[in-house]
C-alpha distance (Angstrom), angle and dihedral (degrees) to the residues before:
residue distance angle dihedral
M1 . . .
V2 3.73 . .
F3 3.75 116.9 .
T4 3.81 120.4 -154.4
S5 3.76 138.6 173.1
E6 3.71 85.9 -97.0
N7 3.85 101.6 54.6
F8 3.88 97.5 25.2
E9 3.81 96.6 100.0
A10 3.91 94.7 45.3
E11 3.79 97.3 39.5
V12 3.96 100.1 37.6
L13 3.76 110.5 16.8
K14 3.69 98.5 39.2
S15 3.81 99.1 33.5
D16 3.82 118.6 129.4
L17 3.84 86.0 -146.3
P18 3.89 127.6 66.3
V19 3.81 106.1 -101.2
L20 3.94 132.1 -146.2
V21 3.75 113.1 -154.5
D22 3.85 115.5 -164.0
F23 3.79 106.6 -156.1
Y24 3.81 106.8 -154.1
A25 3.85 145.9 143.0
D26 3.86 128.1 -142.2
W27 3.82 91.9 -117.4
C28 3.71 95.6 52.2
G29 3.78 114.1 108.8
P30 3.79 99.3 -164.7
C31 3.84 88.4 46.7
K32 3.89 88.9 57.6
M33 3.77 90.1 49.3
L34 3.90 91.9 49.7
S35 3.73 93.3 46.4
P36 3.78 100.6 81.7
S37 3.84 91.8 52.5
V38 3.89 89.6 50.2
E39 3.79 91.2 48.1
A40 3.80 91.9 47.5
M41 3.85 90.2 57.6
E42 3.86 90.7 57.7
S43 3.80 93.6 76.1
V44 3.89 94.2 38.8
F45 3.74 94.2 53.1
E46 3.87 99.6 32.8
G47 3.75 107.7 144.8
K48 3.74 91.3 14.0
V49 3.84 106.4 62.5
K50 3.80 129.7 17.6
I51 3.82 107.7 -131.5
G52 3.83 124.7 -168.0
K53 3.77 146.9 142.2
L54 3.78 130.3 -116.0
N55 3.90 120.7 -159.7
V56 3.79 105.4 -135.4
D57 3.85 91.2 -157.6
D58 3.81 92.7 54.5
N59 3.84 95.0 39.4
S60 3.73 105.8 31.6
D61 3.82 92.2 150.4
I62 3.87 90.6 67.2
A63 3.73 92.4 43.6
E64 3.79 90.3 52.2
Q65 3.79 91.0 45.3
Y66 3.73 91.2 60.3
N67 3.87 96.5 36.0
V68 3.76 95.7 -113.7
M69 3.91 100.4 174.0
S70 3.85 98.8 161.0
I71 3.71 135.0 26.0
P72 2.95 146.1 -95.9
T73 3.87 91.7 44.8
L74 3.70 122.7 164.5
I75 3.79 119.1 -159.8
F76 3.81 120.4 -169.8
F77 3.75 113.6 -151.8
K78 3.84 125.7 -163.3
N79 3.96 122.4 179.9
G80 3.82 87.4 -4.5
Q81 3.91 93.6 -58.3
P82 3.89 126.3 106.6
V83 3.80 107.0 -114.6
E84 3.80 101.2 172.7
T85 3.86 137.3 15.7
S86 3.82 128.1 -160.4
V87 3.79 119.9 -168.1
G88 3.73 123.0 -164.1
M89 3.80 128.6 -1.0
I90 3.69 120.3 -15.6
S91 3.88 129.6 -174.9
K92 3.86 118.1 -104.7
A93 3.84 87.4 -120.6
A94 3.81 93.3 51.2
L95 3.87 90.6 46.9
Q96 3.87 89.5 49.6
A97 3.93 89.2 51.4
K98 3.68 91.9 49.6
L99 3.89 92.0 48.7
E100 3.87 90.1 47.4
A101 3.76 90.1 55.0
L102 3.80 90.5 47.3
A103 3.76 95.2 48.0
């Protein structure tokens, strides 16, 4: 799923499910390296956790609101509130463990 400034409130803040937001940019090398792990989790956690990406260049207002200073940044939301933040690369196993704790 793609999150934007327009759908962020409805898709993330008002979601009945916990949400993982992957803050990224197209030019970011580490973001491209992390992307397959994030995408792999979509099928694992389908129906349990909503997973999506937010381009910080196109949606800088949201990135600023959550103090995203470097990317990739993963922010885990539950009940509309950020409950955990991970900055930089993270292993697929560590990502899965964080999502299991969130779900």
